[in-house]
C-alpha positions in Angstrom: -31.4 -12.4 4.6 -33.0 -8.9 3.9 -30.9 -6.2 2.3 -32.4 -3.5 4.6 -33.4 -4.7 8.1 -34.9 -2.1 10.9 -35.2 -3.7 14.2 -37.5 -1.6 16.6 -35.8 1.7 15.3 -36.4 4.9 17.4 -34.9 8.2 16.7 -35.4 11.1 19.0 -34.4 14.9 18.3 -34.0 17.7 20.7 -36.0 20.8 19.8 -35.4 23.4 22.4 -36.6 22.0 25.8 -38.7 19.1 24.0 -38.0 15.9 22.4 -39.2 15.1 19.0 -39.8 11.4 18.5 -39.1 11.1 14.7 -39.1 7.3 14.6 -41.0 5.3 17.2 -40.4 1.5 17.2 -39.9 1.3 13.4 -39.3 -2.3 12.1 -39.0 -3.2 8.5 -37.3 -5.2 5.9 -36.4 -4.7 2.2 -35.3 -7.4 -0.1 -32.6 -7.2 -2.8 -34.3 -5.9 -6.1 -37.2 -4.3 -4.4 -38.9 -1.0 -5.7 -39.9 0.3 -2.6 -42.0 3.6 -1.9 -42.3 5.1 1.6 -45.2 7.3 1.8 -46.8 9.5 4.4 -47.6 13.0 5.3 -45.0 15.7 6.1 -43.4 15.2 9.3 -44.2 11.5 9.5 -40.6 10.1 9.4 -39.9 9.1 5.9 -36.9 11.2 5.4 -35.4 9.9 8.9 -35.9 6.4 7.6 -33.9 7.2 4.5 -31.2 9.1 6.3 -31.0 5.8 8.6 -30.5 3.6 5.3 -28.0 6.1 3.9 -26.0 6.3 7.0 -26.4 9.9 7.4 -28.0 9.6 10.7 -27.9 6.8 13.5 -30.9 5.4 15.6 -31.3 6.6 19.1 -32.4 3.1 19.9 -32.7 -0.2 17.8 -30.8 -1.8 15.1 -30.3 -0.5 11.4 -28.6 -3.4 9.4 -27.7 -2.9 5.9 -26.1 -5.5 3.6 -25.6 -7.7 6.7 -23.9 -4.9 8.5 -24.9 -3.3 11.7 -24.4 0.2 10.8 -24.1 1.7 14.4 -20.7 -0.2 14.8 -19.0 1.3 11.8 -16.3 4.0 12.0 -16.4 7.2 9.8 -14.0 5.6 7.2 -16.1 2.4 7.2 -19.4 4.2 6.7 -17.8 6.3 3.8 -16.9 3.2 2.3 -20.5 1.5 2.6 -21.9 4.5 1.0 -19.6 4.5 -1.9 -19.9 0.8 -2.7 -23.4 0.0 -1.6 -25.6 3.3 -1.9 -26.6 5.7 -4.4 -28.3 8.9 -3.8 -31.1 10.8 -5.6 -31.9 14.3 -4.5 -35.2 16.3 -5.3 -33.0 19.5 -6.0 -30.7 17.3 -8.2 -27.5 18.6 -6.6 -25.6 18.5 -9.8 -22.1 20.3 -10.1 -22.9 23.4 -12.4 -19.4 23.7 -13.9 -19.5 20.1 -15.1 -21.0 18.5 -18.1 -23.6 15.8 -17.9 -20.8 13.0 -18.7 -18.7 14.6 -16.1 -21.3 14.8 -13.5 -22.0 11.1 -14.1 -18.4 10.3 -13.9 -17.8 12.2 -10.6 -18.6 9.4 -8.1 -16.1 6.9 -9.5 -13.4 9.6 -8.9 -14.1 9.8 -5.1 -12.5 6.2 -4.1 -9.6 6.8 -2.0 -8.4 3.2 -1.4 -6.3 0.9 -3.4 -8.9 -1.8 -3.4 -11.6 0.6 -4.5 -13.0 -1.4 -7.5 -13.4 1.7 -9.8 -9.6 2.5 -9.3 -9.1 -0.9 -11.3 -11.2 0.1 -14.3 -9.4 1.0 -17.4 -10.5 4.6 -19.1 -12.1 2.6 -21.9 -14.3 0.5 -19.5 -15.2 3.4 -17.4 -16.1 5.4 -20.6 -18.1 2.6 -21.8 -20.0 2.3 -18.7 -20.8 6.2 -18.5 -21.9 6.3 -21.9 -24.3 3.0 -21.3 -26.0 5.1 -18.4 -26.2 8.3 -20.6 -28.0 6.2 -23.3 -30.2 4.5 -20.7 -31.4 7.8 -19.4 -32.1 9.1 -22.8 -29.5 11.9 -22.9 -27.1 10.9 -25.7 -27.4 14.3 -27.3 -26.6 16.1 -24.1 -23.6 14.5 -22.7 -21.5 17.7 -23.1 -23.9 20.1 -21.7 -24.1 21.6 -18.6 -26.8 21.5 -15.9 -27.9 25.2 -16.7 -28.6 24.0 -20.2 -30.9 21.2 -19.1 -34.8 21.2 -18.1 -35.5 19.9 -14.5 -36.6 16.5 -15.9 -33.2 16.1 -17.7 -31.4 17.3 -14.7 -33.1 14.4 -12.9 -32.2 11.9 -15.4 -28.4 13.1 -14.9 -29.0 12.4 -11.0 -30.5 9.0 -11.6 -27.4 8.0 -13.8 -25.0 9.5 -11.3 -26.8 7.7 -8.6 -26.2 4.5 -10.7 -22.5 5.0 -11.5 -20.8 3.1 -8.8 -23.3 0.1 -9.4 -24.9 0.4 -6.0 -26.8 -2.3 -4.4 -29.2 0.4 -3.2 -30.5 3.7 -4.6 -32.1 6.1 -2.2 -34.4 9.0 -3.5 -35.9 11.6 -1.2 -39.1 13.2 -3.2 -37.4 12.5 -6.6 -40.5 14.2 -8.5 -41.2 16.8 -5.9 -39.8 19.8 -8.1 -41.2 18.4 -11.5 -44.6 18.7 -13.3 -46.7 15.6 -12.9 -46.0 14.3 -16.8 -42.1 14.7 -16.2 -42.5 13.2 -12.6 -44.3 10.1 -14.0 -41.5 9.8 -16.6 -38.9 9.8 -13.9 -40.7 7.4 -11.9 -40.9 4.8 -15.1 -37.1 5.4 -15.9 -36.3 4.4 -12.1 -38.5 1.4 -12.4 -36.7 0.5 -15.9 -33.4 0.6 -14.0 -34.6 -1.2 -11.2 -35.8 -4.1 -13.7 -32.8 -3.7 -15.9 -30.1 -3.6 -13.4 -31.7 -5.5 -10.5 -30.6 -2.1 -8.3 -32.9 -1.8 -5.3 -34.7 1.5 -5.2 -36.0 2.9 -1.9 -37.7 6.4 -2.2 -40.2 8.7 -0.1 -42.8 10.4 -1.7 -46.1 11.9 -1.4 -47.3 11.2 -5.1 -49.9 8.5 -5.0 -49.2 7.7 -8.7 -46.0 6.0 -7.5 -48.0 3.2 -5.8 -49.1 2.1 -9.2 -45.5 1.1 -10.0 -44.0 0.1 -6.5 -43.7 -3.7 -5.7 -43.3 -2.8 -2.0 -45.4 0.0 0.1 -44.4 1.1 3.5 -46.7 4.0 4.7 -45.5 5.9 7.8 -47.6 8.1 10.1 -46.3 9.9 13.4 -43.0 7.9 13.2 -44.5 4.5 13.2 -45.3 2.0 10.3 -48.8 2.1 9.3 -49.1 -0.2 6.5 -46.1 -2.6 5.0 -47.1 -4.7 1.9 -46.2 -6.0 -1.3 -48.1 -5.5 -4.4 -48.8 -8.7 -6.2 -47.5 -9.0 -9.8 -45.3 -5.9 -9.8 -42.1 -7.8 -8.8 -42.5 -10.0 -12.0 -43.4 -6.7 -14.1 
């Protein structure tokens, strides 16, 4: 069973007296452990696809199935639970909380669960601390754990954002243009870091990008144009990489 399954997904947005057809019959599948890039020109539908996977938006027609769950049938509380336990998000503008330290920003998602059966509520403080410190080491910020975002470079902030996205041990991490606000060298380092985390933790990464260099490390490439899948292929040898 695919981890992510789009079945003839359409998404229409009203714009004044016209209708924008953002997605037009998109069908795609993503397997667990994939490192997927969704590429295409601006306005092609990349971000709309990520919003569908992240349950931020719903299809006008068709089905989006995440981890065996048909998302259009979920109520708000169920969507919140799915996001918290299954999905992590990395934003191009980082979206860190400025008054919190690196450690506290990474810890923050673990404090959001509001149900008794939330797995993170059952962690002891030492277990939680060990996990956060592990993530800080993995993204190379051991010496910056107590610094606030304003004291970090753009690349360091994005490393915090990656660690925060992984804090809840999600099955899927979504990244919308994660290198857009970084220089090319730092952007390449961030992509390599995400690839390493994909291989180390087995987390599925799905991200949109304009960066052609990303195609060199992806094992699954989906190219979108005018709201339709133009190409969808796997890169031989990358998955074993």
